[in-house]
C-alpha positions as CSV (number, residue, x, y, z in Angstrom):
1,X,-0.1,0.0,-0.1
2,X,2.9,2.0,1.0
3,X,4.1,2.1,-2.8
4,X,0.8,2.9,-4.3
5,X,0.8,5.8,-1.9
6,X,4.2,6.8,-3.0
7,X,2.9,6.4,-6.7
8,X,0.3,8.9,-6.4
9,X,2.6,11.6,-4.6
10,X,5.2,11.3,-7.3
11,X,3.2,11.6,-10.4
12,X,0.6,14.3,-8.6
13,X,-2.4,12.0,-9.2
14,X,-4.8,14.5,-6.9
15,X,-3.7,17.7,-9.6
16,X,-3.9,15.9,-12.7
17,X,-7.4,14.7,-11.5
18,X,-8.2,18.5,-10.6
19,X,-7.0,19.1,-13.9
20,X,-9.2,16.6,-16.4
21,X,-12.4,17.1,-14.0
22,X,-14.2,20.2,-15.6
23,X,-14.1,17.9,-18.9
24,X,-15.7,14.9,-17.7
25,X,-18.7,17.4,-15.8
26,X,-18.4,18.9,-19.5
27,X,-19.3,16.1,-21.6
28,X,-21.8,14.3,-18.4
29,X,-23.9,17.1,-18.8
30,X,-23.8,17.5,-22.8
31,X,-24.9,14.2,-22.5
32,X,-27.3,13.9,-19.9
33,X,-30.3,15.3,-22.0
34,X,-29.7,13.0,-24.6
35,X,-29.7,9.5,-22.8
36,X,-32.7,10.9,-20.1
37,X,-34.4,11.3,-23.8
38,X,-33.7,8.0,-24.8
39,X,-35.1,6.5,-21.7
40,X,-38.3,8.3,-21.8
41,X,-38.7,7.3,-25.1
42,X,-38.1,4.0,-24.7
43,X,-40.3,3.3,-22.0
44,X,-42.9,5.5,-23.5
45,X,-42.8,3.2,-26.6
46,X,-43.1,-0.1,-24.5
47,X,-45.6,1.5,-22.7
48,X,-43.7,1.2,-19.2
49,X,-43.9,3.7,-16.3
50,X,-40.8,5.5,-15.6
51,X,-39.6,3.9,-12.4
52,X,-36.5,2.8,-9.8
53,X,-37.7,-1.3,-9.7
54,X,-36.3,-1.3,-5.5
55,X,-32.7,-1.4,-5.5
56,X,-32.3,-2.2,-9.5
57,X,-30.1,0.7,-11.0
58,X,-29.1,1.6,-14.6
59,X,-25.9,3.1,-14.9
60,X,-24.1,4.6,-17.6
61,X,-20.8,6.0,-17.1
62,X,-19.3,8.5,-19.5
63,X,-15.2,7.3,-20.0
64,X,-13.4,10.1,-22.4
65,X,-10.1,8.1,-21.7
66,X,-11.8,5.1,-23.9
67,X,-11.5,4.0,-27.4
68,X,-13.8,6.4,-29.2
69,X,-15.7,3.7,-30.6
70,X,-15.8,1.3,-27.3
71,X,-18.9,0.7,-25.7
72,X,-18.6,-1.8,-22.4
73,X,-21.6,-3.4,-20.7
74,X,-21.9,-5.4,-17.7
75,X,-24.6,-6.2,-14.8
76,X,-23.7,-7.0,-11.6
77,X,-26.5,-8.9,-10.0
78,X,-29.4,-5.9,-10.3
79,X,-26.8,-3.1,-11.9
80,X,-26.6,-2.8,-15.2
81,X,-23.6,-0.7,-16.0
82,X,-22.6,0.8,-19.3
83,X,-19.0,2.4,-19.7
84,X,-18.4,4.6,-23.0
85,X,-16.6,7.1,-24.3
86,X,-18.1,10.2,-26.8
87,X,-17.0,10.7,-30.4
88,X,-17.2,14.4,-30.9
89,X,-19.4,14.7,-28.2
90,X,-21.8,12.2,-28.4
91,X,-22.5,8.7,-28.1
92,X,-23.7,5.1,-29.8
93,X,-27.1,5.4,-28.5
94,X,-28.0,2.3,-30.3
95,X,-25.9,0.6,-28.0
96,X,-26.7,2.5,-24.4
97,X,-30.5,1.8,-25.7
98,X,-29.5,-1.9,-26.1
99,X,-28.5,-2.7,-22.7
100,X,-31.4,-0.5,-21.0
101,X,-33.6,-3.0,-22.7
102,X,-32.3,-5.8,-21.2
103,X,-32.7,-3.5,-18.1
104,X,-36.3,-3.3,-18.4
105,X,-37.4,-6.5,-20.0
106,X,-35.4,-9.5,-18.2
107,X,-36.8,-8.7,-14.9
108,X,-40.2,-9.1,-16.8
109,X,-38.8,-12.7,-18.6
110,X,-38.1,-13.6,-15.1
111,X,-41.3,-13.1,-13.2
112,X,-43.0,-15.5,-16.0
113,X,-40.0,-17.9,-16.0
114,X,-43.0,-20.7,-15.1
115,X,-45.5,-19.4,-17.4
116,X,-43.0,-19.3,-20.6
117,X,-41.4,-23.0,-19.5
118,X,-45.4,-23.9,-19.1
119,X,-46.0,-22.9,-23.1
120,X,-42.9,-24.2,-24.4
121,X,-43.3,-27.4,-23.3
122,X,-47.3,-28.0,-25.0
């Protein structure tokens, strides 16, 4: 642990973060409205109410240091996380929507797993 502390101090990691933090905040602010619009439009299309299902989360992380066309999605228990980098101030909304659809639809399928099994057997 001491080695890590020495490294952080030697490269002034905190100073680097303070220098790039405004960039992260600008990108997040710029993309907030398009992401919110996509989620609302998808919910309207699916005729789903906007809700926060007890303890479930859909999180989009903007990381400008990633490869520009890379979209990384992970599911950690009930948390659906998408990490991506904007290209020219825009993100690949279709990829984010794809993960969001999984977030919305998978609990519906799990809740009806027995009924789905019965229909597949007959």
